[in-house]
C-alpha positions in Angstrom: 0.0 0.0 0.0 2.7 2.6 1.1 4.9 1.7 -2.0 2.2 2.0 -4.5 1.0 5.5 -3.1 4.7 6.8 -3.5 4.9 5.4 -7.1 1.6 7.3 -8.0 3.0 10.5 -6.7 6.4 10.6 -8.1 5.4 10.4 -11.9 3.1 13.2 -11.3 5.9 15.4 -10.0 8.1 14.5 -13.0 5.5 15.2 -15.5 3.9 18.5 -14.2 6.1 20.0 -11.4 2.8 20.3 -9.1 -0.1 18.7 -7.6 -3.2 19.8 -9.3 -6.6 20.1 -7.5 -5.1 20.5 -3.9 -8.0 19.6 -1.4 -6.3 21.2 1.5 -7.1 24.8 2.2 -3.9 26.8 1.5 -2.5 29.5 3.7 -1.6 32.6 1.7 0.5 35.8 1.9 -0.6 39.1 0.5 1.9 41.6 -1.0 1.0 44.2 -3.7 0.9 42.0 -6.8 2.9 39.3 -5.3 0.8 36.2 -4.3 2.2 33.2 -2.1 0.2 30.2 -1.1 1.2 27.1 0.9 -1.0 24.0 0.5 -1.0 20.4 1.3 -2.6 17.7 -0.7 -4.8 16.3 2.2 -5.5 17.4 5.7 -5.8 13.8 7.0 -3.7 10.8 6.1 -3.2 7.4 7.5 0.0 6.7 9.5 3.1 5.8 7.4 1.7 7.4 4.1 3.2 10.3 2.0 2.0 13.9 2.0 2.6 16.4 -0.6 3.1 20.1 0.1 2.9 22.9 -2.6 4.4 26.3 -2.5 3.3 28.7 -5.4 4.4 32.1 -6.2 2.7 34.5 -8.7 4.2 37.8 -9.8 2.1 40.4 -11.4 4.4 43.4 -10.3 6.4 45.2 -13.2 9.7 44.0 -11.9 11.1 40.4 -11.5 11.4 38.6 -8.4 15.2 37.6 -7.9 17.1 35.3 -5.6 14.0 33.2 -4.8 14.6 30.7 -1.9 12.1 28.3 -0.3 12.8 26.3 2.7 10.4 23.8 4.3 10.6 22.8 8.1 8.7 19.5 8.6 7.7 17.9 11.9 9.8 15.4 13.9 9.2 11.9 12.9 8.5 12.7 9.3 10.8 11.6 6.5 11.5 13.7 3.4 11.2 11.8 0.2 11.5 14.6 -2.6 12.3 18.4 -2.6 11.4 20.6 -5.2 13.8 22.6 -7.5 13.5 26.4 -6.7 13.9 28.7 -9.7 16.0 31.9 -9.0 14.1 34.4 -10.9 10.2 34.8 -11.5 9.7 37.4 -14.4 6.8 39.8 -14.6 3.5 38.1 -15.0 5.4 34.8 -14.1 4.6 32.1 -11.8 6.4 29.3 -10.0 5.1 26.2 -8.2 7.2 23.6 -6.3 6.3 20.3 -4.4 7.7 18.7 -1.5 6.8 15.0 -0.5 7.2 13.8 3.1 6.4 10.4 4.8 4.3 10.4 7.9 5.4 8.4 10.8 4.1 4.8 11.1 4.1 4.5 14.7 1.2 6.5 15.6 -0.9 5.1 18.4 -3.5 8.0 18.5 -4.7 10.6 15.9 -1.9 13.3 15.9 -2.2 16.7 14.3 1.0 18.3 12.5 2.0 21.5 11.0 4.5 22.3 8.4 6.5 25.7 8.0 7.5 27.4 4.8 10.1 30.4 4.7 10.0 32.2 1.3 12.7 34.9 0.7 13.4 36.9 -2.5 14.9 40.3 -3.6 12.9 43.0 -5.4 13.0 46.8 -6.5 10.1 49.0 -6.4 10.3 52.4 -8.4 8.1 55.4 -8.9 8.5 58.8 -10.3 7.1 62.3 -9.9 6.8 64.7 -12.8 7.8 68.3 -12.1 6.9 71.3 -14.3 8.3 74.6 -13.2 7.3 78.1 -14.9 9.0 81.5 -14.6 6.8 84.4 -13.3 6.6 86.3 -16.7 5.5 83.0 -18.3 2.8 82.8 -15.7 1.5 86.3 -16.3 1.5 85.7 -20.0 -0.3 82.3 -20.0 -1.6 81.7 -16.5 0.0 78.4 -16.4 1.3 77.4 -12.9 4.2 75.3 -11.6 2.8 71.6 -10.7 4.0 68.3 -9.4 2.2 65.4 -11.0 2.2 61.9 -9.6 -0.2 60.1 -11.9 2.2 57.1 -12.7 1.8 54.1 -10.0 4.8 52.4 -8.7 6.1 49.2 -10.2 4.5 46.9 -7.7 5.6 44.4 -5.1 5.1 44.1 -1.3 6.8 47.7 -0.8 4.6 50.8 -2.2 5.9 54.2 -2.8 3.8 57.3 -2.7 4.6 61.2 -3.0 3.1 64.0 -0.8 3.9 67.7 -1.7 4.6 69.7 1.3 4.3 73.1 -0.4 3.0 74.7 -3.7 5.2 77.0 -5.8 3.0 78.7 -8.4 6.0 80.2 -10.2 9.7 81.0 -10.0 10.8 84.6 -9.4 13.6 85.9 -11.7 17.0 85.5 -10.2 15.9 83.1 -7.3 16.5 79.3 -7.0 13.5 77.0 -6.7 13.2 74.8 -3.5 10.2 72.6 -3.1 9.8 70.3 -0.2 8.5 66.8 -1.0 7.9 63.8 1.1 8.1 60.2 0.0 5.9 57.7 1.7 7.0 54.1 1.8 4.5 51.3 2.6 4.8 47.6 3.6 1.7 46.4 1.9 2.7 42.6 2.1 2.2 40.3 5.0 5.9 39.7 5.5 9.1 41.8 6.4 11.8 43.6 4.5 15.4 43.3 5.0 18.9 44.0 3.7 21.6 41.5 3.6 21.8 37.9 2.8 19.6 36.5 5.6 16.9 38.3 7.9 18.3 38.8 11.4 18.1 41.1 14.4 20.3 43.8 12.7 19.1 43.9 9.2 15.3 43.0 9.5 12.7 45.8 9.0 14.9 47.9 6.6 14.8 48.8 3.0 17.4 50.7 0.9 16.3 54.1 -0.6 17.7 55.6 -3.6 16.9 58.9 -5.5 18.2 59.0 -9.2 18.1 62.7 -10.1 20.5 65.7 -9.6 17.4 67.8 -8.7 16.5 65.9 -5.6 18.0 65.6 -2.2 16.6 63.3 0.5 17.4 62.9 4.2 18.6 59.3 4.4 21.4 57.8 6.3 24.8 57.4 4.6 24.0 53.5 4.1 20.6 54.5 2.6 18.7 52.3 5.1 15.1 53.3 6.0 13.3 51.6 8.9 10.0 50.0 7.9 8.2 47.5 9.9 5.7 44.8 8.9 2.3 44.8 7.2 0.8 48.2 7.1 3.6 50.2 8.5 4.8 53.4 6.8 8.2 55.2 6.8 8.5 58.9 5.5 11.5 60.1 3.8 11.8 64.1 3.5 13.1 65.4 0.2 13.9 68.8 -1.4 13.7 69.6 -5.2 16.1 72.1 -5.9 16.6 74.1 -9.2 19.2 76.7 -9.7 18.1 80.0 -11.1 20.5 79.5 -14.0 18.8 76.4 -15.1 15.3 77.8 -15.3 13.8 78.7 -18.8 10.2 79.9 -19.3 9.0 76.4 -18.6 11.0 73.4 -17.2 9.7 70.0 -17.0 11.7 66.9 -15.5 11.1 63.7 -13.7 12.2 62.7 -10.1 12.5 59.0 -9.8 13.0 57.1 -6.6 13.7 53.3 -6.0 13.6 51.2 -3.0 15.7 47.9 -2.9 14.9 45.3 -0.5 14.8 41.6 0.5 11.5 40.1 1.7 10.6 37.2 3.8 7.3 35.4 4.3 6.9 32.9 7.1 4.0 30.5 6.2 2.3 27.8 8.2 0.5 25.0 6.5 -3.1 23.9 7.4 -3.3 21.3 10.0 -2.4 17.9 8.8 -4.0 15.0 11.1 -2.2 11.5 10.9 -4.8 8.8 11.7 -3.7 5.9 13.6 -3.6 2.5 11.9 -5.2 -0.5 13.9 -3.7 -3.9 12.9 
């Protein structure tokens, strides 16, 4: 009985790479265009029988998922039979699914519940830009057009989000004066995991992202290592910035973009549905 079940499962993995029609209710993680789920092929099995676990990841962000790693922690007494091969990159609109198979302990005297744990980590960037248009005073007098900050383009997606908030309004630039416009960048953890910097999440690098501005016209108040503290799901960090234009660079109307990027690693800690191993009476 045990041997025949294993032989049925292994060809399925070889041909498809996943188990279709998984009846066990999956646990899932949200994350701004990133979907992660952790499923089992059954929530109740006889002692000494195999169990399939599936981790699936879907990337609908505009940037790829890089350096993907998935690890499974299984209960004491279980035996690992096969492990999924984890791809390193999931492109935009890409998906990956892997299957692990474990053998339940056979010496179960009473029905026993178990849980499995999965850790999913990956690297990602999120970017967003603001469009700035500045006008000189005499141009404003001729046309009535004012300076403006436009933030119509959404960010590139992922578990970390970017928004802009203008702190002041400059209608026009006066002749012979520099322009200095305050701008705040709002960074949000919209996933159910945590961001970190470095190779592995630990007490010194957890809850951090790296912040970069990519324009000579903007200067933001961040530490020298570019790290910004950002906690878990729903938390917000604010970076204060200034847009500065020299009076020598201003024509009647000047338009330019202010792109910012956050770089981060991200970790999801997932727990499987409860799997009950039934005792077998002989």
